[in-house]
PDB file of the backbone (N, CA, C, O) and the ligand in Angstrom, with CONECT records:
HET     ZN  A 101       1
ATOM      1  N   UNK A   1     -12.584 -25.902 -32.624  1.00  0.00           N
ATOM      2  CA  UNK A   1     -11.540 -25.278 -31.878  1.00  0.00           C
ATOM      3  C   UNK A   1     -12.110 -24.780 -30.575  1.00  0.00           C
ATOM      4  O   UNK A   1     -13.095 -24.041 -30.575  1.00  0.00           O
ATOM      5  N   UNK A   2     -11.545 -25.147 -29.522  1.00  0.00           N
ATOM      6  CA  UNK A   2     -11.999 -24.672 -28.167  1.00  0.00           C
ATOM      7  C   UNK A   2     -11.753 -23.297 -27.916  1.00  0.00           C
ATOM      8  O   UNK A   2     -10.683 -22.800 -28.269  1.00  0.00           O
ATOM      9  N   UNK A   3     -12.605 -22.648 -27.361  1.00  0.00           N
ATOM     10  CA  UNK A   3     -12.510 -21.261 -26.941  1.00  0.00           C
ATOM     11  C   UNK A   3     -11.841 -21.183 -25.585  1.00  0.00           C
ATOM     12  O   UNK A   3     -12.477 -21.485 -24.576  1.00  0.00           O
ATOM     13  N   UNK A   4     -10.560 -20.783 -25.525  1.00  0.00           N
ATOM     14  CA  UNK A   4      -9.771 -20.711 -24.178  1.00  0.00           C
ATOM     15  C   UNK A   4      -9.716 -19.305 -23.720  1.00  0.00           C
ATOM     16  O   UNK A   4      -9.531 -18.384 -24.515  1.00  0.00           O
ATOM     17  N   UNK A   5      -9.879 -19.121 -22.412  1.00  0.00           N
ATOM     18  CA  UNK A   5      -9.700 -17.774 -21.920  1.00  0.00           C
ATOM     19  C   UNK A   5      -8.349 -17.744 -21.231  1.00  0.00           C
ATOM     20  O   UNK A   5      -7.955 -18.686 -20.543  1.00  0.00           O
ATOM     21  N   UNK A   6      -7.660 -16.649 -21.434  1.00  0.00           N
ATOM     22  CA  UNK A   6      -6.461 -16.463 -20.815  1.00  0.00           C
ATOM     23  C   UNK A   6      -6.608 -15.864 -19.357  1.00  0.00           C
ATOM     24  O   UNK A   6      -7.211 -14.810 -19.153  1.00  0.00           O
ATOM     25  N   UNK A   7      -6.026 -16.598 -18.381  1.00  0.00           N
ATOM     26  CA  UNK A   7      -6.376 -16.089 -17.029  1.00  0.00           C
ATOM     27  C   UNK A   7      -5.092 -15.462 -16.488  1.00  0.00           C
ATOM     28  O   UNK A   7      -4.013 -16.050 -16.414  1.00  0.00           O
ATOM     29  N   UNK A   8      -5.327 -14.229 -16.125  1.00  0.00           N
ATOM     30  CA  UNK A   8      -4.124 -13.362 -15.636  1.00  0.00           C
ATOM     31  C   UNK A   8      -4.165 -13.503 -14.090  1.00  0.00           C
ATOM     32  O   UNK A   8      -5.131 -13.062 -13.466  1.00  0.00           O
ATOM     33  N   UNK A   9      -3.185 -14.077 -13.502  1.00  0.00           N
ATOM     34  CA  UNK A   9      -3.299 -14.208 -12.043  1.00  0.00           C
ATOM     35  C   UNK A   9      -3.085 -12.846 -11.328  1.00  0.00           C
ATOM     36  O   UNK A   9      -2.282 -11.998 -11.716  1.00  0.00           O
ATOM     37  N   UNK A  10      -3.852 -12.734 -10.289  1.00  0.00           N
ATOM     38  CA  UNK A  10      -3.919 -11.421  -9.562  1.00  0.00           C
ATOM     39  C   UNK A  10      -2.683 -11.495  -8.591  1.00  0.00           C
ATOM     40  O   UNK A  10      -2.501 -12.486  -7.884  1.00  0.00           O
ATOM     41  N   UNK A  11      -1.807 -10.365  -8.584  1.00  0.00           N
ATOM     42  CA  UNK A  11      -0.732 -10.255  -7.732  1.00  0.00           C
ATOM     43  C   UNK A  11      -1.264 -10.286  -6.280  1.00  0.00           C
ATOM     44  O   UNK A  11      -2.362  -9.789  -6.025  1.00  0.00           O
ATOM     45  N   UNK A  12      -0.540 -10.833  -5.375  1.00  0.00           N
ATOM     46  CA  UNK A  12      -0.960 -11.004  -4.066  1.00  0.00           C
ATOM     47  C   UNK A  12      -0.894  -9.606  -3.372  1.00  0.00           C
ATOM     48  O   UNK A  12      -1.675  -9.328  -2.462  1.00  0.00           O
ATOM     49  N   UNK A  13      -0.058  -8.836  -3.767  1.00  0.00           N
ATOM     50  CA  UNK A  13       0.127  -7.427  -3.124  1.00  0.00           C
ATOM     51  C   UNK A  13      -0.127  -6.495  -4.274  1.00  0.00           C
ATOM     52  O   UNK A  13      -0.149  -6.840  -5.456  1.00  0.00           O
ATOM     53  N   UNK A  14      -0.321  -5.260  -3.804  1.00  0.00           N
ATOM     54  CA  UNK A  14      -0.625  -4.141  -4.768  1.00  0.00           C
ATOM     55  C   UNK A  14      -0.174  -2.821  -4.108  1.00  0.00           C
ATOM     56  O   UNK A  14       0.319  -2.754  -2.982  1.00  0.00           O
ATOM     57  N   UNK A  15      -0.396  -1.787  -4.929  1.00  0.00           N
ATOM     58  CA  UNK A  15      -0.024  -0.473  -4.373  1.00  0.00           C
ATOM     59  C   UNK A  15      -1.301   0.027  -3.730  1.00  0.00           C
ATOM     60  O   UNK A  15      -2.426  -0.257  -4.141  1.00  0.00           O
ATOM     61  N   UNK A  16      -1.025   0.813  -2.664  1.00  0.00           N
ATOM     62  CA  UNK A  16      -1.965   1.432  -1.896  1.00  0.00           C
ATOM     63  C   UNK A  16      -1.848   2.800  -1.608  1.00  0.00           C
ATOM     64  O   UNK A  16      -0.717   3.188  -1.316  1.00  0.00           O
ATOM     65  N   UNK A  17      -2.809   3.664  -1.626  1.00  0.00           N
ATOM     66  CA  UNK A  17      -2.778   5.051  -1.355  1.00  0.00           C
ATOM     67  C   UNK A  17      -3.096   5.220   0.225  1.00  0.00           C
ATOM     68  O   UNK A  17      -4.122   4.792   0.752  1.00  0.00           O
ATOM     69  N   UNK A  18      -2.113   5.874   0.864  1.00  0.00           N
ATOM     70  CA  UNK A  18      -2.211   6.194   2.361  1.00  0.00           C
ATOM     71  C   UNK A  18      -2.273   7.718   2.472  1.00  0.00           C
ATOM     72  O   UNK A  18      -1.559   8.489   1.831  1.00  0.00           O
ATOM     73  N   UNK A  19      -3.182   8.053   3.336  1.00  0.00           N
ATOM     74  CA  UNK A  19      -3.329   9.525   3.629  1.00  0.00           C
ATOM     75  C   UNK A  19      -2.776   9.701   4.976  1.00  0.00           C
ATOM     76  O   UNK A  19      -3.238   9.045   5.910  1.00  0.00           O
ATOM     77  N   UNK A  20      -1.766  10.586   5.152  1.00  0.00           N
ATOM     78  CA  UNK A  20      -1.163  10.921   6.436  1.00  0.00           C
ATOM     79  C   UNK A  20      -2.195  11.486   7.457  1.00  0.00           C
ATOM     80  O   UNK A  20      -3.039  12.326   7.144  1.00  0.00           O
ATOM     81  N   UNK A  21      -2.061  10.961   8.692  1.00  0.00           N
ATOM     82  CA  UNK A  21      -3.019  11.360   9.637  1.00  0.00           C
ATOM     83  C   UNK A  21      -2.578  12.806  10.159  1.00  0.00           C
ATOM     84  O   UNK A  21      -3.428  13.535  10.670  1.00  0.00           O
ATOM     85  N   UNK A  22      -1.428  13.163  10.047  1.00  0.00           N
ATOM     86  CA  UNK A  22      -0.954  14.426  10.540  1.00  0.00           C
ATOM     87  C   UNK A  22      -1.245  15.638   9.625  1.00  0.00           C
ATOM     88  O   UNK A  22      -1.811  16.654  10.027  1.00  0.00           O
ATOM     89  N   UNK A  23      -0.810  15.445   8.361  1.00  0.00           N
ATOM     90  CA  UNK A  23      -0.861  16.544   7.489  1.00  0.00           C
ATOM     91  C   UNK A  23      -1.821  16.267   6.275  1.00  0.00           C
ATOM     92  O   UNK A  23      -2.139  17.183   5.515  1.00  0.00           O
ATOM     93  N   UNK A  24      -2.248  15.049   6.122  1.00  0.00           N
ATOM     94  CA  UNK A  24      -3.254  14.802   4.988  1.00  0.00           C
ATOM     95  C   UNK A  24      -2.641  14.489   3.659  1.00  0.00           C
ATOM     96  O   UNK A  24      -3.340  14.261   2.672  1.00  0.00           O
ATOM     97  N   UNK A  25      -1.329  14.477   3.635  1.00  0.00           N
ATOM     98  CA  UNK A  25      -0.679  14.160   2.431  1.00  0.00           C
ATOM     99  C   UNK A  25      -0.865  12.752   2.021  1.00  0.00           C
ATOM    100  O   UNK A  25      -0.663  11.847   2.831  1.00  0.00           O
ATOM    101  N   UNK A  26      -1.287  12.489   0.653  1.00  0.00           N
ATOM    102  CA  UNK A  26      -1.320  11.060   0.277  1.00  0.00           C
ATOM    103  C   UNK A  26      -0.187  10.674  -0.445  1.00  0.00           C
ATOM    104  O   UNK A  26       0.437  11.396  -1.223  1.00  0.00           O
ATOM    105  N   UNK A  27       0.086   9.373  -0.128  1.00  0.00           N
ATOM    106  CA  UNK A  27       1.262   8.761  -0.698  1.00  0.00           C
ATOM    107  C   UNK A  27       0.933   7.395  -1.082  1.00  0.00           C
ATOM    108  O   UNK A  27       0.218   6.694  -0.366  1.00  0.00           O
ATOM    109  N   UNK A  28       1.459   6.959  -2.255  1.00  0.00           N
ATOM    110  CA  UNK A  28       1.362   5.692  -2.825  1.00  0.00           C
ATOM    111  C   UNK A  28       2.404   4.876  -2.503  1.00  0.00           C
ATOM    112  O   UNK A  28       3.533   5.181  -2.889  1.00  0.00           O
ATOM    113  N   UNK A  29       2.171   3.636  -1.697  1.00  0.00           N
ATOM    114  CA  UNK A  29       3.238   2.692  -1.386  1.00  0.00           C
ATOM    115  C   UNK A  29       2.739   1.338  -1.721  1.00  0.00           C
ATOM    116  O   UNK A  29       1.572   1.046  -1.983  1.00  0.00           O
ATOM    117  N   UNK A  30       3.838   0.490  -1.678  1.00  0.00           N
ATOM    118  CA  UNK A  30       3.607  -1.012  -1.915  1.00  0.00           C
ATOM    119  C   UNK A  30       3.287  -1.691  -0.820  1.00  0.00           C
ATOM    120  O   UNK A  30       4.053  -1.763   0.140  1.00  0.00           O
ATOM    121  N   UNK A  31       2.029  -2.300  -0.860  1.00  0.00           N
ATOM    122  CA  UNK A  31       1.411  -2.806   0.340  1.00  0.00           C
ATOM    123  C   UNK A  31       2.274  -3.886   1.017  1.00  0.00           C
ATOM    124  O   UNK A  31       2.170  -3.997   2.239  1.00  0.00           O
ATOM    125  N   UNK A  32       3.086  -4.663   0.373  1.00  0.00           N
ATOM    126  CA  UNK A  32       3.883  -5.792   1.038  1.00  0.00           C
ATOM    127  C   UNK A  32       5.259  -5.102   1.232  1.00  0.00           C
ATOM    128  O   UNK A  32       6.237  -5.847   1.171  1.00  0.00           O
ATOM    129  N   UNK A  33       5.444  -3.950   1.430  1.00  0.00           N
ATOM    130  CA  UNK A  33       6.709  -3.408   1.624  1.00  0.00           C
ATOM    131  C   UNK A  33       7.147  -3.814   3.104  1.00  0.00           C
ATOM    132  O   UNK A  33       6.357  -3.785   4.047  1.00  0.00           O
ATOM    133  N   UNK A  34       8.347  -4.155   3.203  1.00  0.00           N
ATOM    134  CA  UNK A  34       9.024  -4.471   4.446  1.00  0.00           C
ATOM    135  C   UNK A  34       9.779  -3.281   5.129  1.00  0.00           C
ATOM    136  O   UNK A  34      10.484  -3.423   6.128  1.00  0.00           O
ATOM    137  N   UNK A  35       9.563  -2.116   4.498  1.00  0.00           N
ATOM    138  CA  UNK A  35      10.326  -1.077   5.055  1.00  0.00           C
ATOM    139  C   UNK A  35       9.219  -0.131   5.878  1.00  0.00           C
ATOM    140  O   UNK A  35       7.993  -0.188   5.792  1.00  0.00           O
ATOM    141  N   UNK A  36       9.885   0.592   6.547  1.00  0.00           N
ATOM    142  CA  UNK A  36       9.237   1.669   7.356  1.00  0.00           C
ATOM    143  C   UNK A  36       9.014   2.872   6.400  1.00  0.00           C
ATOM    144  O   UNK A  36       9.970   3.408   5.841  1.00  0.00           O
ATOM    145  N   UNK A  37       7.735   3.285   6.223  1.00  0.00           N
ATOM    146  CA  UNK A  37       7.505   4.484   5.265  1.00  0.00           C
ATOM    147  C   UNK A  37       6.996   5.607   6.126  1.00  0.00           C
ATOM    148  O   UNK A  37       6.039   5.539   6.897  1.00  0.00           O
ATOM    149  N   UNK A  38       7.756   6.639   5.896  1.00  0.00           N
ATOM    150  CA  UNK A  38       7.293   7.824   6.597  1.00  0.00           C
ATOM    151  C   UNK A  38       6.754   8.892   5.498  1.00  0.00           C
ATOM    152  O   UNK A  38       7.102   8.868   4.317  1.00  0.00           O
ATOM    153  N   UNK A  39       5.857   9.825   6.058  1.00  0.00           N
ATOM    154  CA  UNK A  39       5.371  10.796   5.262  1.00  0.00           C
ATOM    155  C   UNK A  39       6.598  11.776   4.741  1.00  0.00           C
ATOM    156  O   UNK A  39       7.617  12.045   5.377  1.00  0.00           O
ATOM    157  N   UNK A  40       6.254  12.218   3.479  1.00  0.00           N
ATOM    158  CA  UNK A  40       7.215  13.008   2.771  1.00  0.00           C
ATOM    159  C   UNK A  40       7.253  14.299   3.439  1.00  0.00           C
ATOM    160  O   UNK A  40       8.342  14.857   3.571  1.00  0.00           O
ATOM    161  N   UNK A  41       6.170  14.844   3.881  1.00  0.00           N
ATOM    162  CA  UNK A  41       5.986  16.100   4.325  1.00  0.00           C
ATOM    163  C   UNK A  41       6.335  16.381   5.766  1.00  0.00           C
ATOM    164  O   UNK A  41       7.146  17.244   6.102  1.00  0.00           O
ATOM    165  N   UNK A  42       5.669  15.594   6.600  1.00  0.00           N
ATOM    166  CA  UNK A  42       5.898  15.837   7.987  1.00  0.00           C
ATOM    167  C   UNK A  42       6.642  14.725   8.801  1.00  0.00           C
ATOM    168  O   UNK A  42       6.862  14.846  10.006  1.00  0.00           O
ATOM    169  N   UNK A  43       7.000  13.672   8.089  1.00  0.00           N
ATOM    170  CA  UNK A  43       7.767  12.581   8.632  1.00  0.00           C
ATOM    171  C   UNK A  43       7.172  11.684   9.514  1.00  0.00           C
ATOM    172  O   UNK A  43       7.824  10.915  10.220  1.00  0.00           O
ATOM    173  N   UNK A  44       5.720  11.766   9.500  1.00  0.00           N
ATOM    174  CA  UNK A  44       4.942  10.874  10.330  1.00  0.00           C
ATOM    175  C   UNK A  44       5.080   9.387   9.849  1.00  0.00           C
ATOM    176  O   UNK A  44       5.330   9.142   8.669  1.00  0.00           O
ATOM    177  N   UNK A  45       4.921   8.449  10.741  1.00  0.00           N
ATOM    178  CA  UNK A  45       5.003   7.065  10.149  1.00  0.00           C
ATOM    179  C   UNK A  45       3.693   6.632   9.511  1.00  0.00           C
ATOM    180  O   UNK A  45       2.607   6.674  10.088  1.00  0.00           O
ATOM    181  N   UNK A  46       3.889   6.223   8.299  1.00  0.00           N
ATOM    182  CA  UNK A  46       2.666   5.787   7.515  1.00  0.00           C
ATOM    183  C   UNK A  46       2.454   4.317   7.567  1.00  0.00           C
ATOM    184  O   UNK A  46       1.360   3.811   7.820  1.00  0.00           O
ATOM    185  N   UNK A  47       3.582   3.626   7.309  1.00  0.00           N
ATOM    186  CA  UNK A  47       3.585   2.156   7.383  1.00  0.00           C
ATOM    187  C   UNK A  47       4.793   1.642   8.133  1.00  0.00           C
ATOM    188  O   UNK A  47       5.895   2.181   8.030  1.00  0.00           O
ATOM    189  N   UNK A  48       4.542   0.529   8.931  1.00  0.00           N
ATOM    190  CA  UNK A  48       5.540   0.091   9.840  1.00  0.00           C
ATOM    191  C   UNK A  48       5.355  -1.388   9.782  1.00  0.00           C
ATOM    192  O   UNK A  48       4.247  -1.917   9.879  1.00  0.00           O
ATOM    193  N   UNK A  49       6.540  -2.080   9.612  1.00  0.00           N
ATOM    194  CA  UNK A  49       6.511  -3.590   9.444  1.00  0.00           C
ATOM    195  C   UNK A  49       6.585  -4.125  10.767  1.00  0.00           C
ATOM    196  O   UNK A  49       7.517  -3.705  11.453  1.00  0.00           O
ATOM    197  N   UNK A  50       5.763  -5.007  11.305  1.00  0.00           N
ATOM    198  CA  UNK A  50       5.815  -5.470  12.644  1.00  0.00           C
ATOM    199  C   UNK A  50       5.760  -7.060  12.401  1.00  0.00           C
ATOM    200  O   UNK A  50       4.685  -7.657  12.337  1.00  0.00           O
ATOM    201  N   UNK A  51       6.911  -7.644  12.282  1.00  0.00           N
ATOM    202  CA  UNK A  51       7.075  -9.068  12.277  1.00  0.00           C
ATOM    203  C   UNK A  51       6.401  -9.632  11.015  1.00  0.00           C
ATOM    204  O   UNK A  51       5.636 -10.578  11.204  1.00  0.00           O
ATOM    205  N   UNK A  52       6.570  -9.198   9.768  1.00  0.00           N
ATOM    206  CA  UNK A  52       6.026  -9.625   8.617  1.00  0.00           C
ATOM    207  C   UNK A  52       4.690  -9.088   8.134  1.00  0.00           C
ATOM    208  O   UNK A  52       4.167  -9.373   7.057  1.00  0.00           O
ATOM    209  N   UNK A  53       4.177  -8.232   9.113  1.00  0.00           N
ATOM    210  CA  UNK A  53       2.849  -7.693   8.595  1.00  0.00           C
ATOM    211  C   UNK A  53       3.036  -6.245   8.718  1.00  0.00           C
ATOM    212  O   UNK A  53       3.604  -5.678   9.652  1.00  0.00           O
ATOM    213  N   UNK A  54       2.465  -5.658   7.613  1.00  0.00           N
ATOM    214  CA  UNK A  54       2.643  -4.175   7.545  1.00  0.00           C
ATOM    215  C   UNK A  54       1.535  -3.443   8.330  1.00  0.00           C
ATOM    216  O   UNK A  54       0.357  -3.635   8.030  1.00  0.00           O
ATOM    217  N   UNK A  55       1.856  -2.681   9.244  1.00  0.00           N
ATOM    218  CA  UNK A  55       0.842  -1.955  10.019  1.00  0.00           C
ATOM    219  C   UNK A  55       0.687  -0.522   9.350  1.00  0.00           C
ATOM    220  O   UNK A  55       1.666   0.190   9.126  1.00  0.00           O
ATOM    221  N   UNK A  56      -0.468  -0.196   9.083  1.00  0.00           N
ATOM    222  CA  UNK A  56      -0.740   1.058   8.391  1.00  0.00           C
ATOM    223  C   UNK A  56      -1.364   2.046   9.436  1.00  0.00           C
ATOM    224  O   UNK A  56      -2.402   1.846  10.066  1.00  0.00           O
ATOM    225  N   UNK A  57      -0.588   3.097   9.508  1.00  0.00           N
ATOM    226  CA  UNK A  57      -1.078   4.174  10.475  1.00  0.00           C
ATOM    227  C   UNK A  57      -1.863   5.252   9.816  1.00  0.00           C
ATOM    228  O   UNK A  57      -2.540   5.990  10.532  1.00  0.00           O
ATOM    229  N   UNK A  58      -1.843   5.428   8.471  1.00  0.00           N
ATOM    230  CA  UNK A  58      -2.490   6.476   7.923  1.00  0.00           C
ATOM    231  C   UNK A  58      -4.074   6.210   7.705  1.00  0.00           C
ATOM    232  O   UNK A  58      -4.629   5.152   8.004  1.00  0.00           O
ATOM    233  N   UNK A  59      -4.630   7.196   7.209  1.00  0.00           N
ATOM    234  CA  UNK A  59      -6.188   7.067   6.921  1.00  0.00           C
ATOM    235  C   UNK A  59      -6.386   7.073   5.603  1.00  0.00           C
ATOM    236  O   UNK A  59      -5.462   7.235   4.806  1.00  0.00           O
ATOM    237  N   UNK A  60      -7.749   6.876   5.223  1.00  0.00           N
ATOM    238  CA  UNK A  60      -8.072   6.907   3.810  1.00  0.00           C
ATOM    239  C   UNK A  60      -7.337   5.868   2.885  1.00  0.00           C
ATOM    240  O   UNK A  60      -6.977   6.168   1.746  1.00  0.00           O
ATOM    241  N   UNK A  61      -7.156   4.747   3.391  1.00  0.00           N
ATOM    242  CA  UNK A  61      -6.318   3.774   2.649  1.00  0.00           C
ATOM    243  C   UNK A  61      -7.118   3.208   1.342  1.00  0.00           C
ATOM    244  O   UNK A  61      -8.267   2.781   1.453  1.00  0.00           O
ATOM    245  N   UNK A  62      -6.547   3.232   0.323  1.00  0.00           N
ATOM    246  CA  UNK A  62      -7.390   2.640  -0.849  1.00  0.00           C
ATOM    247  C   UNK A  62      -6.315   2.084  -1.794  1.00  0.00           C
ATOM    248  O   UNK A  62      -5.166   2.519  -1.866  1.00  0.00           O
ATOM    249  N   UNK A  63      -6.851   1.019  -2.546  1.00  0.00           N
ATOM    250  CA  UNK A  63      -5.967   0.413  -3.512  1.00  0.00           C
ATOM    251  C   UNK A  63      -5.756   1.101  -4.810  1.00  0.00           C
ATOM    252  O   UNK A  63      -6.657   1.720  -5.376  1.00  0.00           O
ATOM    253  N   UNK A  64      -4.576   0.985  -5.261  1.00  0.00           N
ATOM    254  CA  UNK A  64      -4.295   1.674  -6.573  1.00  0.00           C
ATOM    255  C   UNK A  64      -4.026   0.700  -7.598  1.00  0.00           C
ATOM    256  O   UNK A  64      -3.115  -0.116  -7.462  1.00  0.00           O
ATOM    257  N   UNK A  65      -4.798   0.738  -8.662  1.00  0.00           N
ATOM    258  CA  UNK A  65      -4.605  -0.391  -9.769  1.00  0.00           C
ATOM    259  C   UNK A  65      -3.883   0.239 -10.970  1.00  0.00           C
ATOM    260  O   UNK A  65      -3.620  -0.444 -11.960  1.00  0.00           O
TER     261      UNK A  65
HETATM  262 ZN    ZN A 101       2.212  13.974   6.988  1.00  0.00          ZN2+
END
């Protein structure tokens, strides 16, 4: 019997953590989001969609698995 490995495909997009430049509040957002995402605390723009590409304004961006 052949030993087969199950391959789990990696999703093209993931959740990312973005820290607000203004107040430092971290927020987890979907990286492929087509929406404009504002900071919950100070309402600064964290993610903005510019023609299909998400532009990230925050700092300390990291992937969340
Ligand atoms: Zn903020």
